[in-house]
N, C-alpha and C positions, 0 to 999 in steps of 0.2 A: 504493500500500500504506500502511495506517495505521501511524503510529508508535505504539509502546506508550506508555501513560501512565506506567507504571513497569516496570522489570525487577525480578525478585525480588532480585537483588543490590543494586539501589539501595534497595529497601525495607529490606533487612537492614541496609545501611549507615546509613540514616536512623534506624532504630529501635533499633539495637544488637542485632538479633535474629540468629538462625541459620536460613538457608534450607536446606531438605532437598533442593532440586533447583533447576536453572536454569529460568527461565520469564519470562513477561511478562504484564502485566495491562493492560487497556484501561479499567478503571474500578475504583472502590472502593465497597464496600457494607458496611453494618452491619445490614441487615435482609434476612433470607432471602426475605421475601415479594416484595421488589422487586429482588432480585439479577438481573443480566442476564448473558448469555453473555459471557465474557471478563473478568468482574469478579474482583478479589481480595476475599474475604470476611473482614472483620475481626470476630472474635468478641468483641464489646463486652460487658462484664459490668456491667450496671446494677443499680439497687436492686431491680428486680422481675423482670428476665429476664437469663439468662446465654446469650450468643450461642454459646457452645460447644455448647449443646444443639441448635443449628440448622445446624451445619456440613454435615450430610448433606443437608438441604433446600437449602442454598445450592449444594452440589455438583450436586444434581439440576437446579437452575435454570441450570447452565452455569458456575458459578464455577471458575476455573482453579487456585485455591489458597486457603489461609486463613492469616490472621495469628492466632496463638493464644498463650495464656500457658502457663507451665510447669505450672500446676495444673489444666488443663482439656483433657486430651489424649484425648478420645473421638473419634478421627479415623479414617476409613476407611483401610485399608492402601493405601499407594501414592499417597495424595492429597497433593500438595505442600503443605508448611507453612513458615511463617516463625515460629519460636518466640521470643517476647519475654517479658520478666518481667511486664509489665502491659499489657494491650491498650488500656486507656484512655490511659495515658501514650504508648503507641505511636501512637495516633491523633493526639495533639498533636504529637509529634515529626515524624510524616509530614507534617502540615500545615505545620510550620515549614520542613521541607526543601523543600516545594513553593513556599513563599513565597520562600525564598532563591534558588532556581534560576531564577526568572522575572524578566524585565525589564518585565512588564506594569505599567501604571498601576493601582494598587489604590485603589478608591473604597469607603470605609466609609459605610454609610447607617444613621443612627439617628435617634431622636426619639420623642416621646410617642405620636404617631400618624402614619400615612402611610408607614411604613418599607417595607412590602412593595410597595405600589403604586409608590412612587418607585423602588425597586430594579428592578421589572419594566419600568417605563418607561425607566430608564437602560440596562438590558440591551438593549432594542430600539433605543434611540437610538444607542448606541455600536456595535452590531453592524453598522451600515451603514458604519462606518469601519474595522473590523478585527475579528479573532477576539476574541470577548468571552465570558468565563465568569462565571457568577453563581450565587448561592445558589438552591437549589431551594426552592419553597414558602416556609416561614418558618423555615428552618434558621439561627437567629440566636443560638444560645446557646453554651455551652462545649463542646458536642458538634457542633452544626451548623456553627460557623465553621471549626474544623480539618477537618471532613469536607469542606466546600466547598473549602477550600484544597487538600486532598489530591487532589481530583478535577480540579484546574485544570491543563490542558495547559501544558507548559513554554513553548510558543511563543505563548501568549495575549498579545494586545496590551493588553487591558483586563480587569480583574477587579472585579466588583461584589459586595460582601459586606454583607448585612443583619446588623446587630449590635444585639441587644436586651439589656435587663437589667431586673431589678426590685429589686435591692439594690445598695447602694454597694459598689464594689470589683470588681463583675463586668465592667464595661466596661473597666476597666484591664487585666484579664487578656485580654479579647478584643483589645484594642489591641496588646498584646504579641504575640499570635498574628498579627494581620493586618498590623500596621505600615502603616497606610494612607498613601498619598500625598495623598489628598484625603478630607476628612471632611465629610459632609452631616449637619446636625442639622435635621430638618424643622420641628420646633416643640417647645416645652416646655409641658406642661399638667399639671393635677392628676390624673394617673393613677398607679397603684401607690401611692396615698396610704397604704395599709395599712402600707407598709414605709418611709415617709419622713415626717419631722416637718413638712416644709414643701416648697413648690414649689421654693424655692431649693436644697434638698437634691437634688431630682430634676435640676435644671439642673446642679449640680456633679457628680452621678453620670454624667450624659450627657457632660459635658466631659472625663471621663477618657479619652475616645477620642483626645484630643490628646496623651496622655502618651508614646506610643511612635511619634510622627510625627517626621520630620526637620525641620530648620529650613526646608527648602524646601517643606514641605507646605502645603496650602491648606485653610482652614476655610471652608465655605459655610454661612452662617447666615441665619435668617429675620429680616429687618429689621423686620417688623411685629410680632414677638413681644416681649412686655415683658421677656424675659430676654436680649435680644440683647446688650446692653452687658456683662452678666455673662459670657456665653459668650465674647464677643470678648476680654475681659480674661483669661479662662482660657486661650484660645488663645495670646495674647501671652506669658502667664506660662510657657507650655511651649515658647517659642521660635519659634512660627510667625509669620513676618513678613507673610504674605499672608492677608487675610480678605476674602472676597467675600460681599456681602449680596444678598438677593433679596426681592422683595415689591412692595407698592404704595407704600411710603414714598418720598418724593421724593428721599431720599438713597441709595436702594438702587442697588447697582451693576448688578444685573439687575432691571429694573423693568417691571412691568405697565403698559402704556399704555392698553389697552382690551381688552374681550373681549365676545363675544356668545354667549349660552347658547341652544342649541336643545334639543329633546327628547332627542336621542341623541348630542350632541357639543358642543364649544365651539370658537369661533374666537378666536384670541388675537393681539394685536400687542404686542410687547415690545422693549425696548432691552436687548440682551444685552451689557452692558459695552461699549457703543459700536457694536455691530452690530444694526441694526434687522431684526427677523424677524417675519413673519406666518405663523402655522401653525394647524393644526387638531388638536384632541385628540379621539380617537374615543370618549370617555367624558364624559358631562355631570357637572357638579359644580364648585363654586368651589374646593374643596380640590384637585381635580386640576389646575386652572389654577395655583394657588399652587405646588404641588409640581413642575409642569412647568418653572417658572422655576429651581428648584434643579437639575433634570435638565440643562437647557441650560447652566447655569453650569458644571456638572461636565464636560459634553461639551467646552465651550470650554477649560477648564483642563487637561483630559486630552489635548488636541490633536486631538479629533474634529472632524468636519465638521458645522457647525450646520445647514446646509440639509438634509442627509440625515437628521439627527436630527429636524428638524421634520416631514419626510415620515413618519418612523417613528411619531411620536406620533399622527399621523392614523389609523394602523392599529391603535391600541391597543384592546384589549378588557379590561374590568375583570377582575382575577383572581377566581377562584371564592371566594365568601364576602365579597367586598369591593366590592360594587356591581354585580356582573354582572347583566344584565337578560335575562329570558327572556319572549318573547311566546308564551304557551301557548294553543293552540287549545282552546276549551271551549264545548260546545254550539254555538249559532249565532254565536258571536263568539270572543273571546279574553280571557285574563287576563294582565296584565303583572306578572311576579314579579321583584322587585328583591332580590337575594340579598346581604345585608350580615351574614350569619350568623356570620362567623368570630370577631369580637371586638367589644367595646363599651367605651366610656368616655363620660363626659359630653360631651366635645367632639365625638367621632365620632358619638354619637347625634344631636346637634344638626345635624351636617352631613348625616346620612342622612335626617333628617326634612325638612330643606330640599330635598334631592333628591326626596323623595316629593312635596313640595308642587309641584315643577316638572314632575312626570311627569303624563301625561294618558292616560286611558282613555275609551272611548266605548261607551255601551250600544248594542247592535246595533239597527238600524232606527229609532232614535229621535234620534240626534245629541246625546243628553243625556250630559254628562260622567259617567264612571264613579265609583264610590266610591274613596276613598283609605283603605286599611286598613293600620294599623301593627301588626305582631306583634313584641312586645318582650319580651326576657328579661332576666335579672339582669345588672347590671354588677358585676364582682368587683374585689377588691383595692383598695377605696376606704376601708377602715378606718372611722374615726369619721364620715366623710362619706357613708356608704352610704345612710342614710335620707334625708338632705336631697338627695343627688344624684338619687335616684329621684323624690322629690316634685317637684324642680325641673324635671322633664321635662314637667310639665303645660303650662307656657307654650309651649315650642317645639312641642308637639303641637298646641295650639290655633292657633298662628301658622301651622302647616303646613296648616291646614284639613283635618285628618284627620277622617274620618267615623266610624271605629270603631277601637278599640284592643283587641287581645287580648294578654294577658300570661301569662308562664310563669316560675315560679321564686319562691322565698320572698321575695327582695328586691323583685321586680317587683310583688308584692302591694301594697307601699307606694304605687307609682304607680297601680295599679288603684283603691285606696281613695281616692286624691286626685283622680281624674278626675271631671269632670261625668258624671252618669249617662247622658246622651245619647251619650257617646263610649265608654262601657264595653261592649265586646263580651262578653268572658268572661275569667275568670282561672282558671288551673290551676297546681298545684304542679309539674307536669312537662309536657314537650312531648308525651309519650305521652297524657296525659290531655286536653291541649288539642286535639290533632289532630282527633278525631271531631267536636268542636263547630265548629271552624274550617271544616273541609272542606265540611260540609253547608250552610254559609252563603255559600259563594263564588258570585258571579254573573258572567256575562259583562260585560266592561267594567271590572271591578275592577282597581285597581292595589294590589298587596300588597307591602309592604316588611317584611323580617324582619331583626331585629338583636338580638344579645345576646352575652354572653361565650361563648366557644367551648364550654365545658363544659356549658352549658345544653342544647346539642344541637339548636338551631334548624335546622341543616342537614338534619335528618330531616324537618322541616316543609317545607323547600324541596323536597326530593326528592318528598314526597307531592303538593305543588302541581304540580310538573312532570309527575307521573304523570297528572294530570287530562287532559293532552293525549291520553293513550291510552285510559284508562277511569277512571271515578270510583273513588277509593279507598274511599269510603263511599257508600251510597245516600242520595240527597237525601230528607229527610223530607217527608212530605206536608204542605202548608200548609192549615190549616183555617180 
């Protein structure tokens, strides 16, 4: 019999609320669309939506009760409630109660890029050693972190929390919620430049993760990153005695010895702080190799089994929107779609283009290599560097031997205008306008990589390309 995640009495005690009935919940939801049977529904009131309007929908999905505020009581008669003064504050206090009641090793994962992939890899690596709880998707902000904590079973042995920010002070608040035992900073790069005067400011804001760690906490830092020393000093300033470095640097505690890249995986040999390990990563890409070192450093520090973690990495599949590959049947051959559509920054664009360069497609019945096509959207939050960042993509595009580039968005026009004419496929202000042009040009053997900031909507283009395996979304134009 499953133990409840929360009893209504425990929720009331944690939040200072009043429960209308006894009961127990097996999950916590703030979205009626994804509420599952047995969940407690927290009627979160945000700037655009009030969760109190969706209590009935959550009830229809199987919610066993609702956490509601005093000023939002449009609740069906007899439906159990826990009434609190403010549901947003209640979410935070419920997360804090979950953090306080568990003995799990909590690992916080942050960095300019690579957070979600590292979190997903760490979840799988630690799950081989014991019950592991982790953030869903990219729940990494002031709502996502307490929600993740509130969903963590008390008997978890490991907790993995993705922690993101784009302003100074945000990471400090998340650290107070999570109180990590281990903190990973994947790398520091010039992202969110719109909100920071310098990369040093970004490094300092990420280093706020150390502020609510105990002196026994561990900082895991990228030894190859130029901001390693600054981050290490910040960790020491916050009382952390143990700093574990990872990378290719000869002084790294967790050091890459060699690796071999194949079309769909990488094989790695590494020195994990004195333990030699050879393992496979089920996803190609140098950035996955680098971040796997951070993962294994955290597994070792958390008391997990390295050998089992290595096996788990071999079974990795890239998260949706972060490098997942789809071999789509098309006509008498196939098209390889590389889905990098979730987000974009200058460094992640370069990594994705390098991955495109290493991918191979073959034109059916010819043996001729297929075309490499990049579909690129706006990179956002770059401030004064927006124009130059898009212009500077021309060199990595050329280095990746890309055959055609399609662009979408107002900033991506800068890249389109800077490209040599032979590489320019088409530019449109939106994905909807780009799609009809792109889809009629697809040929068997093509390798198509799509990347841009999430709000550009390139995931829509990914879905349309995947649908080519069923039937063409648009008729191919006659060639004259």
